[in-house]
MARKOLMI-243337 format. One record per atom (N, C-alpha, C, O): x, y, z. Coordinates in pm, whole numbers, plus 50000, padded with zeros to 5 digits. Layout:
<vexgus>
XYZ ...
</vexgus>
This chain:
<vexgus>
684452374020024 685142362019977 686392359520061 686822348120077 686952370120114 688142368320198 687832358920316 688652350420349 686682360520378 686302351720489 686162337420442 686542328220515 685632335220324 685502321620270 686882315520244 687082303620266 687822323620198 689182318820177 689842314720309 690592304920314 689552322220414 690092318520546 689482305320594 690162297420659 688222303020563 687592290120597 688222278920515 688382267720565 688572281720390 689262271820307 690602268020370 691012256420365 691272277820428 692532274920496 692322265520614 693162257020642 691202266920684 690882257720794 690722243620741 691192234020803 690062242220627 689902229020566 691272223020534 691532211420565 692122230820471 693452226020434 694252221720556 694972211720552 694132229120665 694842225620788 694402212120843 695142205520916 693182208120808 692652195120850 692822184520742 692242173620752 693612187520640 693892178720526 692642175820443 692512165220383 691732185520441 690542184820356 690792193920235 691592203220243 690102191220126 690222200020009 689852214220053 688792216220113 690702224120024 690492237620077 689372245420007 689602253119914 688172243120056 687002250420009 686282255820132 686052248520229 685932268420126 685192274820235 683962281820181 683942286220065 682942282820265 681682289120222 681032296320338 681222292720454 680262306520306 679462313220407 678172318520346 678102321620227 677162319520432 675852324320392 675602337520464 675732338520586 675232347720386 675012361120438 673642366020388 673262363720274 672912372720478 671662379120438 671562392520509 671722393420630 671302402820433 671172416420487 672372420220573 672222426520678 673562416420528 674782419720599 675082411220721 676092413520788 674222401520751 674412393020869 674922379220827 674362372820737 675982374720892 676502361320869 675552351220933 675352351321055 674972342620851 674032332620902 674682319020927 674292311721018 675682315720847 676332302720862 677612302220782 677772309520684 678512293720825 679772292020755 680182277420762 679702269820846 681082273720671 681552259920670 682762258220580 683092266920500 683392247020596 684512243120510 684362228320486 683632221420556 685072223420385 684972209220353 685322200820474 686332203120541 684472190920502 684672182120618 684332167620586 683982159920675 684422163920459 683992150520420 684822139520487 684282129120525 686102141720503 686972131520564 686752131120714 686512120520772 686832142720778 686692143320924 685332138220970 685222131721074 684282141220893 682932137320933 682502123920876 681422118920907 683362117920792 682962105620722 681602107420657 680712099020669 681452118720588 680172122620531 680392128120390 680942139020375 679982120720287 680202125320151 679432138120117 679712144420015 678472141920200 677722154220174 678282166320248 677722177220237 679352164820323 679872175720406 680782185120327 681882188620370 680292189220209 680992199520132 680792212820205 679852214420283 681662222220179 681612235320246 680252241920232 679722247520328 679672241120114 678372247520090 677282241320177 676472248420235 677272228220185 676252221020262 676402224220410 675422226620480 677652224120458 677902227320599 677422241520630 676802243820734 677712251020541 677292264920562 675762266220556 675172273420636 675132259220463 673672259720453 673022253820578 672042259320629 673552242820628 673002236720750 673112246220868 672162247720945 674262252620882 674462262020992 673512273920979 672932278421079 673332279020858 672442290420837 671002286520867 670272294220930 670582274820823 669212270420847 668942268820997 667872272421046 669922263521069 669772262521215 669672276321278 668862278621368 670492285521230 670522299221285 669172306021272 668712312521366 668522304621157 667252311621134 666032303121166 664912308121169 666252290121190 665132281421222 664252278121103 663052275921118 664862277820984 664102274920864 665062269520758 666172274720742 664642259220688 665522253720584 665542262320458 666392260320371 664652271820449 664652281020336 665322294020377 665102299220486 666142299120287 666962310820315 666782321420207 667752325720145 665552325720183 665322335620076 666072348620104 666182353020218 666572354419998 667292367120010 668742365620051 669462375520062 669192353320074 670562351020120 671512349020001 671112344919893 672782352220027 673852350019930 674812339819989 675182340520106 675212330219907 676242320619947 677522324019874 677552324719751 678582326219951 679922328619897 680712315819915 680722310020024 681372311219810 682162298919818 683402300319730 683372307119628 684472293819771 685752295419703 685892287019578 686882288519506 684932278219549 685002269719431 683602267919373 682642266419448 683502268019244 682222265919176 681562253019228 682222242719235 680302253519264 679632241919324 679452230019229 679412231419107 679362218319291 679042205819221 677512204819210 676792213519259 677042194319147 675602192419127 674862190919260 673772196519275 675432183619356 674772181919485 674582195419554 673492198519603 675632203319558 675562216219625 674652225919550 673922233719613 674682225619418 673792234219340 672342230819370 671512239819385 672022218019377 670652214119411 670252219019549 669122223319569 671172218419643 670882223219779 670622238219779 669772243019854 671352245819696 671132260219687 669722263319636 669062272519685 669282255519539 667932257319486 666902254119594 665972261919615 667062242819661 666092238819765 666062248719881 665012250819941 667202254719913 667272264520022 666762278219979 666622287220062 666492279919850 666012292619796 667042303919811 666692315419834 668322300119798 669392310219799 669162319819682 668902315419570 669262332619708 669032342619603 670222343919509 670052345119388 671432343619567 672622345919486 673772337119531 673972334819650 674502332219434 675732324719455 676882333119402 676822338319290 677932334419482 679152341119439 680282331319464 680512327219578 681002327619357 682102318219376 683402324019323 683412333119240 684492318419372 685822323019331 686282315419207 686052319919095 686902304019226 687492296619115 686472287719045 685582282019108 686612286618914 685822277118838 686312263018869 687472261118906 685432253218852 685782239118875 685572231618744 684462226918717 686612230518662 686442224918527 686002210318524 685452205818423 686232202918630 685862188718630 684422186118673 683772177118620 683912194018768 682592190918822 681732203118851 680642201718907 682172214918814 681382226918841 680172227818751 680252225318631 679032231318810 677792231118732 677132244818717 676012245718666 677782255418760 677242268818734 677552272618589 676702278118518 678782269618546 679182273418410 680232264318347 680392264618225 680952256418425 682072248718371 681642236118295 681982234618178 680922227318359 680472214918295 679082216318234 678772210118132 678272224418297 676932227518246 676462240318313 677192246218393 675282244618280 674712256818339 673452252818414 672332256318375 673652245418523 672552239418596 671532249618646 670332246918646 671992261218688 671072271318742 670172277318634 669182284018665 670512275018509 669702280118398 668642270218352 667852273418263 668602258418411 667622248418369 666212253118400 665942257818510 665322252018304 663962257218323 663102248918419 662072253818465 663492236718449 662662228118533 662862230518682 662132224718763 663822238818720 663942242218862 662822251718903 662402260218824 662342250219025 661252258819073 661782271419142 661012279119199 663092273519137 663692285519194 664912289019111 665642280219067 665122301619089 666262306319011 667312312219105 667012321319183 668532307019097 669662312219174 670502320719079 671002315718978 670642333419111 671532342019034 672962338919076 673202335619192 673902339818984 675272336319021 676262345018944 675982350618839 677452345719006 678602351818939 679852345018993 679932341519111 680812343418907 682052336718944 683252345318917 683162356018856 684392340518962 685652347218937 686072357319043 687082364119025 685322358419152 685662367819259 686812362019341 686642352019411 687962368219333 689182363719401 689562349519356 690042341419435 689352346919229 689602333619172 691072329419185 691352317819215 691982338619164 693402335119170 693812330419309 694572320919322 693322337119412 693662333319550 693112319419582 693772311519649 691922316519535 691332303419559 692062292619480 692392282019534 692322295219354 693022285519270 694412282519325 694862271019320 695102292519376 696432290319433 696362280719552 697232272119566 695352282219637 695192273219751 694942258919704 695542249419756 694072257419607 693752244119556 694962237719489 695252226019512 695682245319407 696852239919339 697922235819440 698542225319424 698152243919540 699122240619644 698742228019719 699582219419746 697482226919754 696992215219826 697192202419746 697722192619798 696792202419619 696892190419539 698332187419499 698682175719483 699162197419482 700582195319453 701252188119570 702062179019549 700922192019692 701502185819811 701042171319827 701752163219887 699882168019775 699332154419788 699882144819685 699772132719701 700482150019578 700982141519468 702362136719491 702912129519408 
</vexgus>
């Protein structure tokens, strides 16, 4: 998670919401990313999506079975859907997202029976460090 927090710092340095993500499988870093929605003029360029795209390019397959995605903030519905489609085995996130998080905050999307893949998840890993970055970022913007 420390590496994901460092990626979040890169996002903040670019005036993007400080969220970082990385995809790891069998101890190998497959892809990483940070929020780039403003810089890329792309509403889908969340850290998770950027990391998934990089990992898929790295392995030459859009499916990433056995991989874990580490991210500094609980995913939104778009990113959660992408994790399911990519067949990510496990999600590990830092801070909960009370407004739009769908692992456990607003709903429990990964528990829905209609998904054709189950993503295991756990949250709260280095949550305080992630929350501090987010609070600092939004305080400076107000």
